[in-house]
N, C-alpha and C positions, 0 to 999 in steps of 0.2 A: 317504290318496294322501300319499306324499311331495311337498313343494314344495320348490323351490330360485329364487330370483333371483341371477343373477350381475350384476357389474359389468365392463365393461371402459372402461380409462381411457386416452385418446388413441387412439380407436381408427380414427382415420386413413383408409386404406386397406385395412383387413383384411377385405374383405369377403368372401371365401372362408372366414376363419376364421369370422366370426358365423353364415354359412349353416351350416358344419360343426355348429356348436354348437345351431343350430336343429333338423338333424336327428336331433342325439343326445338331444334332448329327445323327439321322437317316438318314436325307437326305445326309449328307455328308459319312454315312457308317464309321464313326468316333469312335472308341473304346475310353471310357473315363468314366468320372461320373462328376456330377455335386455336390459340397460339399457346404452347405449352412451355415452359421456362424448367430447367432445373441444371444444377453443376455437374451432373453426373450424367455423361451421354449414354448409359445403359439404363436410365431410369425408365422403366417400361411405360408409363403412361405419356411419354414423348411419343411412342410408336402408334398411338391414338390422336395425336394431334394433327390438325390440318397443316400446319407450319409448326418448327420447334427451334428452340435456341438453347446452346450450351452457355451458362452464365457462371459469373464468380460465384461463392458463396456470399449469403445474405449478408455478413459481417465484413466483408472486403471494404476497402473504402472507395472503391470505384463501383459498387453494385447500383446505385442509383444511375449514375450517368450511363451505364450498362443497362437498364431499364428503360431510360428514357431514350435509348436510342431504337431497343424494339420497338416503344411506343411512336416515336418517328416514323417508321420503317411500315409499321403494322396498323396504325392509326386505329387502336381498339377504344372501345366506349367503357369500357369497366376492367379492372384489375382486380382478380380475386386471389387472395391468400391460402394455399392449402396446409401449410403448418404452424406452430405456435411461434416459430423464432421468426417468423417475416413478420407476425402482428406491428409489435413497438417499432422495427423499422419503416415499415410503409405507414403507419400513423404519424411518427416524426415528421417524414417525408411527404406527408399529404398535401401541402401547398406546393411543392416543388413540381410532383406528378401532376396534381391537378391544374397548374398553369399551363401544361400542355394540352391541355381539353379531355383529359382521361378521368371518368371518375375510380375512386378507391373503395373497395366495398369491404371497409376496416373501420373500425371503432375510434373514439377520438385519441390523442395522446395521452389524455387523463384518465381514461376508460382503459387503454392497452397495459398502464401501469398496473391496472387493478387486477385485469385478468392474468396478468404475466406473474405477477406475485402471489403465492399462496396464501401468504398473511393479509394482505390486503383484500384479497377475495372474500375470507372468512371476516374480518371487519365490515364489508360491505354487504355480506349478508344477514349479519347482526343488526346494522342500521335497519335495513328491510322487516325486521322481525321474523325473520326465518330463521326455522331449526338448523344448526350448524353444528358440527363436533367441537368440543372445547378444545381450544389450540394455545400453544407455548412456545415463545421465542427461546434459542439457548440461552440459560442462565436462569430461566424462570420456572423451571423444575425443579423439585427437590425429590430425587430419586426414590426416596424410601417413604415418602407421605401421598404417592400419587398412587391411582388404581391402576392395573392393567389388564388387558394389553393396551399397548399405546401403537402410534403409528408414527415412524420418522420419514419425512420425504424432503426434497430438496425445496426451497422458498420458490426458486425460478425453476422448474422442470418441466419435462414434456413426455408425453408418450408413456406415464407410469414408470418411468426410468429411477434408481436407487430410492424407489419406496419400500419401508420394510418395517414388517408387524414384530412390534418388541415384547416381550413375555416377563421381563425381570429386570431388575436396576442394573445388572451386569450387562443382558444386551442393551440396554438403554445408555448405559456408556460407551459401549462399543460404536453403534450405529451413531451415535452422536460425533464420534472422532472419524468415523470412515462417511459420514455423509454432508459434504462442506456445503455451508450456506443453507442449514434445514430449518423445518419448523416441527415441532411435536403436537401430534393432535390425538384426542380420544379415538380407539377404533371401534369403528361401528361395523357390526356386521348384519347384513342382510341382502336384501336385492338390490344391485346397482342398476340403476337406470338412467340413460343419457338421452337426453331430450333435445332434439333439432328444434331451435326456436327460429325461425326462417322469417327475418325482416327482409325488406326492400332497401334500397339505397338512401330513402327518408328516416326510416327506423320504423315503418307501419309495418306491424306484428302481422303476416299474412297465414303464418301456420304454426303450430307446434304438436311435434309428434313424439310421442315416448317410446322407448324400447330398452326392454332389458337384457342385460348382456349375460349372456349363458356361457360363451368362452373367449377370452381374450388370449391373443397372442401378439407378443409383441408391443403391447399396448393398445391395438387394433383390436375391435369385437371380430371374432371368426364366427361365431354361433350367436343368434340374438333371437328374440321374438318383440312384437309390441304390444305393448299395453295401454289401458287408460285408466287414467287416474286425475280428474277435475282439480284437486287439491293442487297437484304440481301444475297442471297446464295455466291455472290463475297464478301461481306464484312465478312461473318462466315470463308470462306478461307483464308482471310487477318488476321482475328482473331487465326485461326488455327496455323498459321505459327509463328504470333508475339510470341505466349503464351511461348513456342510451347507447343500445344498438345501433348498429350501421352495418345491413347486408347479413348473411346468414351465421349464429352462433351456436354454439353449444354448450348446455347447461348440465352437470352432472348432480345427480343424488344418490343416495341409499336409504332405501327404505327399511326401517325397523319397527318393527310391532305396527305397522299402519301408519308411522310417522315418516314422511321423508327429512333427511338430513344432507343439506345441499353441501357441496365440496368442492366443486371447481366450475371454471367457465372457461370455455375455450373461444377464442374469438376470430372461428373461420367455421367451414362446413366440417361436420365429422365425419369420421372415416366409414362409419356404419350407415352413412345418409341413403346407400343404395336400397338398405331396407324399409326408410321411410317412403322413398319412391315408389318402390313395388306394392305398397301397402296404398298407395291410392295420394300420397303427398307429390303431386308433378314440379318438385320444387326447380330443377332447370327449366321448364316451360313458365312458372310464374316468374323467374327472376329475367328471363331473357326478354319476355312481354313487357315487365316495369320496367325494365332499362330500355327497351326500344320504343316506349310509348305504344305498344297495342292493348287496346283493349283487351282486360280477360276478367273474367267471374272467378273468385278466389271462395271456395267452399267455405262456410262456418269451421271455426276452431274445433277439434275433435272429430273431423269428418275423415275418418282414415280407417282402415281396416285391423281391429286390435285380434289380437291371438294368431298372428301372421310370422311364419318362421324365417329366418336365413340362417344358411349353413354354407360355409364358403370353402373354395379349393384353390388351387394354385393354377396357374395357364402361364405360356410360354411365349416369349417371340424368339425368333432365330435370325442371325443377323452375320452375316458373310465378311468377309474383313475389308472388302470394300465399302458394305454398308456401314460397318461402323467406322471407318475413314470418313463417312461423308456425315455422319453424325457428329465427329471433332471436328469438322468443318464447319458444323454450326455454331463452334465456341466463338464468344464473345468477349473480348477482354476489357474495350475502355469504347 
């Protein structure tokens, strides 16, 4: 029987995702465990993992050594990152991690620089001939000559934090001082579409599912609906090949007057991926099967249910003092 353990770094609130992988294990009759990592013992998704560890922050000097210790204990086949800040660190340390016999589902170090830097992302889209908002670095904009509104956001940011629409020169001057290391972009108004671009560990594109964000909370979709647009799907395949993608990533665009304007790439599974799974793209099963060497039929691109809605709510886990102490006991420092 095939066996495959997987690690999810920075598991956080990704309860639905880990539950989806649990169902996939059962559907494939695949032996293995889900290992959740987070720096917070109260991270909800740790309650859904088969085993979990509390680890240092990703920017700690001993993070990789701790990760390697988890790999030594658990013998995983794949490590999946779940937040943006993990991407460049895991990409930079890929050789060290994979020397232990573990595959890392993350883009190359060069590609990690592109997806982590909004300026480089915009230039990447432009080289591919894709429509993207006009962008400027600080000092390149004459406040009195540009057309408003504009958008100011961190050059290296995540979850939509510190992104601001600016309506005039006074606001632009203020937010340029308020947001450190920022870029300025043309403000594009329209429907925001997140594309779940599902690649295996060799970069083979298994699926592209599009979902329109109807409501966002703390940078993550709270309400959404799947949509179909062959132009966007074709562009996503182009992006995956050019990057190149390794493992699942997400691409974001805004559709204005029927034209998609590509704005960001996240080198990980998106927070709204459960909608794509529910719409017919069984991503956990595809990823586990490919990683475990189990033959599986992947449907043609675009084979998912369009016009399928998601609305989310909060769910709680409750821990006693001893439960919390047990979680703290899972903390690794070196």
